[in-house]
C-alpha positions as CSV (number, residue, x, y, z in Angstrom):
1,X,-6.4,-28.5,20.5
2,X,-5.6,-31.6,17.8
3,X,-5.2,-30.6,14.5
4,X,-5.9,-33.1,11.2
5,X,-2.5,-33.9,11.4
6,X,-2.5,-35.4,14.7
7,X,-5.3,-37.4,13.8
8,X,-4.0,-38.8,10.6
9,X,-0.4,-39.8,12.1
10,X,-2.9,-41.3,14.5
11,X,-4.7,-42.8,11.6
12,X,-1.4,-44.3,9.9
13,X,-1.0,-47.0,13.1
14,X,-3.9,-48.6,12.2
15,X,-4.3,-51.7,9.9
16,X,-5.3,-50.8,6.5
17,X,-3.9,-47.0,6.9
18,X,-0.1,-47.3,6.7
19,X,-0.1,-45.5,3.2
20,X,-0.5,-42.6,5.1
21,X,3.0,-42.9,6.8
22,X,4.6,-42.9,3.6
23,X,2.9,-39.8,2.3
24,X,2.5,-36.4,3.8
25,X,-0.6,-35.7,5.5
26,X,-1.8,-33.2,3.4
27,X,-0.7,-35.4,0.2
28,X,-3.0,-38.1,0.9
29,X,-5.8,-36.4,1.3
30,X,-5.5,-34.5,-2.0
31,X,-5.1,-37.5,-3.9
32,X,-9.0,-38.3,-3.1
33,X,-10.2,-35.2,-4.8
34,X,-10.6,-36.8,-8.2
35,X,-12.3,-39.8,-6.7
36,X,-15.3,-38.2,-4.7
37,X,-17.4,-34.7,-5.9
38,X,-15.9,-31.6,-4.9
39,X,-18.8,-31.1,-2.2
40,X,-18.1,-34.4,-0.4
41,X,-14.2,-33.6,-0.5
42,X,-15.1,-30.6,1.3
43,X,-17.0,-33.0,4.2
44,X,-14.5,-35.5,4.2
45,X,-11.1,-33.9,4.2
46,X,-11.7,-30.1,4.6
47,X,-14.0,-31.0,7.5
48,X,-17.4,-29.0,6.0
49,X,-20.5,-29.7,7.1
50,X,-23.8,-30.0,4.5
51,X,-26.7,-28.0,5.2
52,X,-29.2,-30.0,7.2
53,X,-31.9,-31.5,5.1
54,X,-30.2,-31.5,2.5
55,X,-29.1,-35.3,2.2
56,X,-31.4,-38.1,0.2
57,X,-30.0,-40.2,2.9
58,X,-32.4,-38.8,5.5
59,X,-35.4,-40.6,3.8
60,X,-33.3,-43.8,3.3
61,X,-35.4,-46.7,5.3
62,X,-34.2,-50.1,3.2
63,X,-32.3,-52.3,5.0
64,X,-28.1,-52.0,4.4
65,X,-24.7,-50.5,5.0
66,X,-23.8,-47.1,5.0
67,X,-20.0,-47.0,3.4
68,X,-17.5,-44.3,3.7
69,X,-18.3,-42.4,0.3
70,X,-14.3,-42.1,0.1
71,X,-12.8,-45.3,0.9
72,X,-16.1,-47.6,0.8
73,X,-15.6,-49.0,4.3
74,X,-18.6,-50.0,5.8
75,X,-19.6,-47.6,8.9
76,X,-22.9,-48.1,10.0
77,X,-25.9,-50.7,9.8
78,X,-28.9,-49.4,8.9
79,X,-30.5,-51.2,12.1
80,X,-28.5,-48.1,14.1
81,X,-30.1,-45.3,12.1
82,X,-33.1,-43.6,13.4
83,X,-34.5,-39.9,12.8
84,X,-33.1,-37.3,15.1
85,X,-34.7,-34.8,13.8
86,X,-31.4,-32.8,13.2
87,X,-31.5,-32.6,9.3
88,X,-28.4,-35.4,9.4
89,X,-28.6,-38.8,9.0
90,X,-28.1,-40.2,12.6
91,X,-27.4,-43.5,14.0
92,X,-27.0,-45.1,17.7
93,X,-23.8,-46.9,17.0
94,X,-20.8,-47.3,14.6
95,X,-19.8,-50.8,13.4
96,X,-16.9,-52.2,15.2
97,X,-13.5,-50.2,14.6
98,X,-14.9,-48.3,12.1
99,X,-14.1,-44.9,13.4
100,X,-11.7,-42.8,14.9
101,X,-12.3,-39.7,17.4
102,X,-11.0,-36.5,18.2
103,X,-12.2,-33.2,20.4
104,X,-13.3,-30.5,18.2
105,X,-13.6,-27.0,19.5
106,X,-14.7,-25.1,16.2
107,X,-17.8,-24.1,17.8
108,X,-16.1,-23.1,21.1
109,X,-18.3,-25.7,23.1
110,X,-16.1,-28.9,22.8
111,X,-17.6,-31.7,20.6
112,X,-16.2,-35.4,19.5
113,X,-16.0,-35.4,15.8
114,X,-15.1,-38.8,14.1
115,X,-13.3,-39.9,11.0
116,X,-13.5,-43.3,8.9
117,X,-10.8,-45.2,10.8
118,X,-9.3,-46.5,7.3
119,X,-8.8,-43.4,5.1
120,X,-9.6,-40.7,7.8
121,X,-12.4,-38.9,5.8
122,X,-14.5,-36.9,8.2
123,X,-17.8,-38.0,9.0
124,X,-19.6,-35.6,11.5
125,X,-19.8,-35.3,15.3
126,X,-21.2,-37.8,17.9
127,X,-23.3,-36.8,21.0
128,X,-24.5,-38.3,23.8
129,X,-28.4,-37.4,23.5
130,X,-29.4,-40.5,21.5
131,X,-32.0,-43.1,21.8
132,X,-31.7,-46.3,24.0
133,X,-29.8,-48.6,24.2
134,X,-26.6,-46.7,23.5
135,X,-27.5,-42.9,24.4
136,X,-25.3,-41.7,21.6
137,X,-26.3,-40.0,18.3
138,X,-23.8,-40.3,15.5
139,X,-24.7,-37.2,13.5
140,X,-23.3,-37.9,10.1
141,X,-23.1,-35.7,6.6
142,X,-24.7,-37.9,4.3
143,X,-22.3,-36.5,1.8
144,X,-19.8,-38.2,3.5
145,X,-21.6,-41.6,3.0
146,X,-22.5,-44.6,0.2
147,X,-25.7,-46.4,1.2
148,X,-25.6,-50.0,-0.3
149,X,-28.6,-51.9,0.4
150,X,-29.5,-55.2,1.5
151,X,-29.1,-57.6,-1.6
152,X,-26.4,-55.8,-3.4
153,X,-22.9,-56.1,-3.6
154,X,-20.5,-53.9,-1.5
155,X,-18.1,-51.8,-3.4
156,X,-14.5,-52.9,-3.3
157,X,-12.5,-50.9,-0.9
158,X,-10.5,-48.4,-2.8
159,X,-7.7,-46.4,-2.0
160,X,-6.1,-43.2,-4.5
161,X,-3.6,-44.7,-6.9
162,X,0.0,-43.8,-6.0
163,X,-0.9,-43.7,-2.5
């Protein structure tokens, strides 16, 4: 079974995530705590799942970009969003190089979990039951996302102070 530590070590090899190498794997997630809400922290860095139908992003219909709620990296374009009927914001594809994946056996049945490639924040799971053209359903926790409507400036990428 792949552990969070293994994912973080792998992410440390990616551009922009080199700071993970300099710090202990548990130290970096802890530094995000003051930057996100307690509920978002549980989802992003403890791999919790928010209740279905609890995210206002389920009803978001405007054009724009969905960013990681921790580091503000762009993850999804609104054109890829659709209503999967599952109760979580769902997308047919992520932006190129936005995500890292790992196998998850928490529910016994193997699933593919995905994380922000920049900060390692847990986003959700990807399934092979989505609509055409990709056939994928990127099922995301709304707490792990920040939506920026088209025409508004994207937030500057951030990283915890001291990391």
